[in-house]
C-alpha positions as CSV (number, residue, x, y, z in Angstrom):
1,X,0.0,0.0,0.0
2,X,3.0,2.3,0.0
3,X,2.4,5.5,-2.0
4,X,-1.3,5.2,-2.0
5,X,-3.3,8.4,-1.3
6,X,-6.2,8.8,1.1
7,X,-8.7,9.3,-1.7
8,X,-7.6,6.0,-3.4
9,X,-7.8,4.2,-0.1
10,X,-11.3,5.5,0.5
11,X,-12.4,4.4,-3.0
12,X,-11.1,0.9,-2.3
13,X,-13.0,0.7,1.0
14,X,-16.2,1.7,-0.7
15,X,-15.6,-0.7,-3.6
16,X,-15.0,-3.7,-1.2
17,X,-17.9,-2.8,1.0
18,X,-20.3,-2.5,-2.0
19,X,-19.2,-5.9,-3.2
20,X,-18.7,-8.0,-0.1
21,X,-20.0,-6.1,2.9
22,X,-18.2,-6.3,6.3
23,X,-15.2,-8.5,5.6
24,X,-11.7,-9.0,7.0
25,X,-10.3,-7.2,3.9
26,X,-12.5,-4.2,4.6
27,X,-11.5,-4.1,8.2
28,X,-7.8,-4.2,7.1
29,X,-8.4,-1.3,4.7
30,X,-10.1,0.8,7.4
31,X,-7.2,0.1,9.7
32,X,-4.8,1.4,7.1
33,X,-6.9,4.5,6.6
34,X,-6.7,5.2,10.3
35,X,-2.9,4.8,10.2
36,X,-2.6,7.1,7.2
37,X,-4.7,9.8,8.9
38,X,-2.6,9.5,12.1
39,X,0.7,9.8,10.1
40,X,-0.5,12.8,8.1
41,X,-2.0,14.7,11.0
42,X,0.4,17.2,12.4
43,X,1.2,16.5,16.1
44,X,2.6,19.8,17.2
45,X,3.7,23.3,16.1
46,X,6.9,22.1,14.6
47,X,5.0,19.6,12.4
48,X,2.9,22.5,11.1
49,X,6.1,24.6,10.5
50,X,7.3,21.7,8.3
51,X,4.1,21.6,6.4
52,X,4.0,25.4,5.8
53,X,7.5,25.1,4.3
54,X,7.0,21.8,2.5
55,X,8.8,21.8,-0.8
56,X,5.7,20.7,-2.7
57,X,3.4,23.3,-1.1
58,X,1.4,25.2,-3.7
59,X,2.9,28.6,-4.4
60,X,0.9,31.8,-5.0
61,X,1.1,31.5,-8.7
62,X,-0.5,28.1,-8.6
63,X,-3.5,29.5,-6.6
64,X,-3.8,32.4,-8.9
65,X,-3.8,30.2,-12.0
66,X,-6.5,28.0,-10.6
67,X,-8.7,30.6,-9.0
68,X,-8.3,33.4,-11.5
69,X,-7.7,32.0,-15.0
70,X,-8.1,35.4,-16.6
71,X,-5.5,37.0,-14.4
72,X,-3.5,39.8,-16.1
73,X,-0.1,40.6,-14.4
74,X,1.1,44.0,-13.9
75,X,4.8,44.9,-13.1
76,X,7.0,47.5,-11.4
77,X,6.9,50.0,-8.7
78,X,7.3,53.0,-11.0
79,X,10.5,53.9,-9.2
80,X,13.2,51.2,-8.7
81,X,12.1,48.2,-10.7
82,X,10.0,45.0,-10.6
83,X,10.3,42.6,-7.7
84,X,9.6,39.0,-8.8
85,X,8.7,38.0,-5.2
86,X,5.5,39.9,-5.7
87,X,2.9,38.9,-8.3
88,X,0.2,41.6,-8.8
89,X,-2.5,42.2,-11.3
90,X,-6.2,42.3,-12.1
91,X,-8.6,39.4,-12.7
92,X,-12.3,38.6,-12.3
93,X,-13.9,36.4,-9.6
94,X,-17.5,35.3,-10.2
95,X,-17.7,37.9,-12.9
96,X,-16.5,40.8,-10.7
97,X,-13.2,42.6,-11.2
98,X,-10.6,42.1,-8.3
99,X,-6.9,43.0,-7.7
100,X,-4.6,40.2,-6.7
101,X,-1.3,40.9,-4.8
102,X,0.6,37.9,-3.8
103,X,4.0,36.9,-2.4
104,X,5.7,34.3,-4.6
105,X,8.3,31.8,-3.5
106,X,8.5,29.7,-6.7
107,X,8.5,25.9,-7.1
108,X,11.6,25.0,-8.9
109,X,15.2,26.0,-7.8
110,X,15.4,28.5,-10.7
111,X,12.0,30.1,-9.6
112,X,13.1,30.2,-6.0
113,X,16.3,32.0,-6.9
114,X,14.4,34.4,-9.2
115,X,11.9,35.3,-6.4
116,X,14.6,35.5,-3.7
117,X,12.8,32.7,-1.9
118,X,9.8,35.0,-1.3
119,X,11.7,37.6,0.5
120,X,10.6,41.0,-0.8
121,X,12.7,44.0,-1.5
122,X,11.4,47.6,-0.9
123,X,10.3,47.8,-4.6
124,X,8.1,44.7,-3.9
125,X,6.2,46.5,-1.1
126,X,5.9,49.7,-3.2
127,X,4.7,47.7,-6.2
128,X,1.9,46.4,-3.8
129,X,1.0,49.9,-2.7
130,X,0.8,51.1,-6.4
131,X,-1.6,48.2,-7.3
132,X,-3.7,48.7,-4.1
133,X,-4.1,52.4,-4.8
134,X,-5.1,51.6,-8.3
135,X,-7.7,49.1,-7.0
136,X,-9.0,51.7,-4.7
137,X,-9.3,54.2,-7.5
138,X,-11.4,51.7,-9.6
139,X,-13.3,50.3,-6.6
140,X,-11.8,46.8,-7.0
141,X,-11.6,44.5,-3.9
142,X,-8.0,43.3,-3.1
143,X,-7.0,39.8,-2.4
144,X,-3.6,39.3,-0.7
145,X,-1.9,35.9,-0.7
146,X,0.9,35.8,1.9
147,X,3.8,33.4,1.9
148,X,7.2,34.8,3.0
149,X,9.8,33.9,5.6
150,X,10.3,37.7,6.0
151,X,11.4,40.8,4.2
152,X,14.9,40.6,2.6
153,X,17.4,41.8,5.2
154,X,20.2,42.6,2.9
155,X,22.2,45.9,2.9
156,X,20.9,47.0,-0.6
157,X,17.3,46.5,0.6
158,X,18.0,48.6,3.8
159,X,19.6,51.3,1.6
160,X,16.5,51.5,-0.6
161,X,14.3,51.9,2.5
162,X,13.1,48.5,3.5
163,X,11.6,49.6,6.8
164,X,9.9,52.6,5.3
165,X,8.4,50.5,2.5
166,X,6.8,48.1,5.0
167,X,5.6,50.9,7.3
168,X,4.0,52.6,4.2
169,X,2.1,49.4,3.5
170,X,0.7,49.4,7.0
171,X,-0.2,53.1,6.7
172,X,-1.8,52.9,3.3
173,X,-3.7,49.6,3.7
174,X,-5.2,50.5,7.1
175,X,-7.6,53.1,5.5
176,X,-7.7,52.0,1.9
177,X,-11.3,52.5,0.7
178,X,-12.0,49.2,-0.8
179,X,-12.5,45.7,0.6
180,X,-9.4,43.7,1.5
181,X,-9.1,40.0,2.1
182,X,-5.8,38.4,3.1
183,X,-5.0,34.6,3.2
184,X,-1.8,33.0,4.6
185,X,-1.0,30.2,2.2
186,X,2.4,29.2,3.6
187,X,4.9,31.1,5.9
188,X,3.9,34.4,7.4
189,X,7.2,35.8,8.8
190,X,7.6,39.1,10.6
191,X,6.9,42.5,9.2
192,X,7.4,41.0,5.7
193,X,4.1,39.2,6.2
194,X,2.4,41.8,8.3
195,X,2.7,44.4,5.5
196,X,0.1,42.3,3.4
197,X,-2.0,41.3,6.4
198,X,-3.9,44.6,7.1
199,X,-7.3,43.4,5.8
200,X,-11.0,43.3,6.5
201,X,-10.8,39.5,6.6
202,X,-7.6,37.6,7.5
203,X,-7.4,33.9,7.1
204,X,-4.9,31.2,7.5
205,X,-4.8,27.9,5.7
206,X,-4.8,25.1,8.3
207,X,-1.2,24.2,8.1
208,X,0.4,27.7,7.8
209,X,2.3,29.8,10.3
210,X,2.3,33.5,11.3
211,X,4.8,34.9,13.7
212,X,7.1,37.8,14.6
213,X,10.2,35.8,13.4
214,X,11.1,32.2,12.5
215,X,11.4,29.6,15.2
216,X,15.1,29.3,14.4
217,X,15.6,33.0,14.9
218,X,13.6,33.0,18.1
219,X,15.6,30.0,19.5
220,X,18.9,31.9,18.5
221,X,17.9,35.0,20.3
222,X,16.4,33.4,23.4
223,X,18.8,30.4,24.0
224,X,21.6,31.2,21.6
225,X,20.8,27.7,20.0
226,X,18.9,27.5,16.7
227,X,18.7,23.7,17.1
228,X,15.9,24.3,19.6
229,X,13.6,25.6,16.9
230,X,10.9,23.0,17.6
231,X,10.7,24.2,21.2
232,X,10.6,27.8,20.1
233,X,7.7,27.0,17.7
234,X,5.5,25.8,20.6
235,X,6.3,29.0,22.6
236,X,5.6,31.3,19.6
237,X,2.0,29.9,19.2
238,X,2.4,30.5,15.5
239,X,-0.2,28.1,14.3
240,X,-3.6,28.9,13.0
241,X,-5.6,27.5,16.0
242,X,-3.6,29.5,18.4
243,X,-3.9,32.7,16.4
244,X,-7.7,32.3,16.0
245,X,-8.1,31.8,19.7
246,X,-6.3,35.0,20.3
247,X,-8.4,36.9,17.8
248,X,-5.4,37.6,15.5
249,X,-7.1,36.0,12.5
250,X,-10.7,35.7,11.5
251,X,-10.9,32.0,10.6
252,X,-9.0,28.9,9.4
253,X,-9.4,27.4,5.9
254,X,-9.2,23.5,6.1
255,X,-6.6,21.7,4.1
256,X,-6.6,18.1,2.9
257,X,-5.0,15.4,5.0
258,X,-1.3,15.8,4.7
259,X,-1.4,19.5,3.6
260,X,-2.4,21.7,0.7
261,X,0.0,20.0,-1.6
262,X,-1.9,16.7,-1.3
263,X,-4.9,18.1,-3.2
264,X,-4.7,21.6,-4.6
265,X,-8.2,21.4,-6.2
266,X,-9.8,20.7,-2.8
267,X,-7.8,23.5,-1.1
268,X,-8.7,26.0,-3.9
269,X,-12.4,25.0,-3.6
270,X,-12.3,25.9,0.2
271,X,-10.6,29.2,-0.6
272,X,-13.2,30.0,-3.2
273,X,-16.1,29.5,-0.9
274,X,-14.6,32.0,1.6
275,X,-13.9,34.6,-1.1
276,X,-17.3,34.3,-2.6
277,X,-19.1,34.8,0.7
278,X,-16.8,37.6,2.0
279,X,-16.8,39.6,-1.1
280,X,-20.6,39.7,-1.2
281,X,-20.8,40.6,2.5
282,X,-18.1,43.3,2.4
283,X,-19.7,44.9,-0.7
284,X,-22.9,45.6,1.4
285,X,-20.8,47.9,3.7
286,X,-20.4,51.7,2.9
287,X,-16.8,52.8,2.5
288,X,-17.0,54.6,5.8
289,X,-18.2,51.5,7.7
290,X,-15.7,49.3,6.0
291,X,-12.7,51.4,7.0
292,X,-14.1,52.0,10.4
293,X,-14.5,48.3,11.1
294,X,-11.0,47.6,9.8
295,X,-9.6,50.2,12.2
296,X,-11.5,48.8,15.2
297,X,-10.4,45.3,14.3
298,X,-6.7,46.2,14.6
299,X,-7.1,48.5,17.6
300,X,-8.5,45.6,19.6
301,X,-5.2,43.7,19.0
302,X,-3.0,46.4,20.5
């Protein structure tokens, strides 16, 4: 049975039951299904960190291509250049125009290098602001997809105003006069993720993380020992359940057993339901009420 998926095992169980009823073969298949579920279910925060960073985890571009087949990408910050770690553009969702702004890690080695492993430069944040302001002008809702270990900490990024670019995102998005929905699809590290997380609705996929810094960084600061990252992950409470309990996020989007990479179609379907409902609900609010609720939402966290 090595290499069999959960869905295939379920089909086998159904087939055996339909043909023979309750048999020893059926009981054995059910036992294997239980074992598979136990093996795939994350046991602790560190397991979730590993799933959030899984090499096969869907990237932002995969979600965009599936959810928004008519997506038209836009480039550049009209100042320094174009940051490949940010994918932004316009599309339609259920017949309505939307703006998509996403942090992209890439899938292949070449893509990861090109996107700087999802670590944004200042021009990436300024590109996001440009597209967000454009969306506001044309009254398009904004959908953020968040997946970054953090903003790029290099000297050149600092010279070009990394901190100011992130702060400007927080400032601009806090009172942007159009609906904003943000979804964490992988890692949500530090200010690099927070810059895209000022939203009317903030969601996390079930096996994603959102924290002030990485578990390795936390362990290095606290104990001078990065090898204690698993212990640090527990203390950080960076998983979706912990953050929902604290009121940091609005809800959790379920993933298939084993993580989003096990069934992209199923994961996309769950995201689609959330987007469809929230876009309709947010559209009912006046601009004043929308911004007022967003402001109150984040004031409650301080």
